[in-house]
C-alpha positions as CSV (number, residue, x, y, z in Angstrom):
1,M,21.5,70.7,76.1
2,H,20.8,67.5,77.3
3,C,17.0,66.7,77.3
4,L,14.2,64.6,78.0
5,V,10.9,64.1,76.5
6,V,7.8,61.8,77.6
7,Y,4.9,61.6,76.5
8,D,1.5,59.4,77.4
9,I,-0.2,58.7,73.7
10,P,-3.3,56.6,73.6
11,D,-3.7,55.6,70.3
12,D,-0.9,53.2,68.7
13,A,0.1,54.7,65.5
14,K,0.6,58.4,66.4
15,R,2.3,57.4,69.8
16,T,4.9,55.3,67.4
17,K,5.4,58.2,65.2
18,V,5.7,60.5,68.1
19,A,8.8,58.4,68.5
20,D,10.3,57.2,65.6
21,V,10.4,61.8,65.1
22,C,12.5,61.6,68.9
23,L,14.7,59.0,67.0
24,D,15.1,61.6,63.9
25,Y,16.4,63.8,66.1
26,G,18.6,61.3,67.5
27,L,16.8,60.9,71.3
28,D,17.5,58.0,73.0
29,R,15.1,55.5,73.9
30,I,15.4,55.1,77.2
31,Q,12.4,53.5,78.6
32,Y,9.3,53.5,76.4
33,S,7.8,56.5,76.3
34,A,11.2,58.5,77.0
35,F,13.6,59.8,75.4
36,L,17.1,61.5,76.4
37,G,19.5,63.4,74.6
38,T,21.3,67.0,73.0
39,L,19.6,68.8,71.4
40,S,20.6,72.9,71.4
41,A,17.9,74.8,72.1
42,S,16.7,75.8,68.8
43,L,16.3,72.7,68.3
44,Q,14.1,71.8,71.2
45,S,12.0,74.3,69.3
46,E,11.6,72.8,65.9
47,L,11.1,69.2,67.7
48,M,8.0,70.2,70.2
49,L,6.5,72.1,66.6
50,K,7.1,68.4,65.4
51,L,5.8,66.3,67.5
52,K,2.5,69.2,67.9
53,K,1.9,68.7,64.4
54,T,2.4,64.6,64.9
55,L,0.3,64.5,67.7
56,G,-2.4,66.4,65.2
57,R,-6.1,66.3,67.4
58,K,-5.6,63.2,69.0
59,A,-5.2,62.7,72.8
60,G,-2.2,63.0,74.0
61,N,0.1,64.9,76.2
62,I,3.7,65.4,75.7
63,Q,6.3,66.8,77.1
64,L,10.0,68.8,77.0
65,F,12.4,69.4,80.1
66,P,16.1,70.7,79.7
67,L,18.4,69.8,82.0
68,S,21.3,71.5,83.1
69,G,24.8,70.4,82.8
70,K,24.0,70.2,86.6
71,D,21.2,68.4,86.7
72,W,23.0,66.4,83.7
73,D,26.2,65.9,86.9
74,G,23.5,64.8,89.2
75,R,21.2,61.5,86.9
76,R,22.1,58.6,88.5
77,V,21.7,55.3,85.9
78,I,20.9,51.8,86.7
79,E,21.1,49.4,84.1
80,S,21.2,45.8,84.0
81,K,20.7,43.2,81.0
82,E,20.7,39.7,81.0
């Protein structure tokens, strides 16, 4: 199942560690604090537990949005590379 992970974390070190966890799960960075990829429901749960542990008691907001096939198919992307 496709999913989108977005976060807002003020602490630079924690933000970097959260990004590393997302990359470890095979998610692709689409913005500085947004990752997109395909994970089973159980891996999504596992990821959220790991992200919660990584964030610890620091301030932050991490959200995971599962995307249905219909939502994924309706996705529109504009990408420009110089």
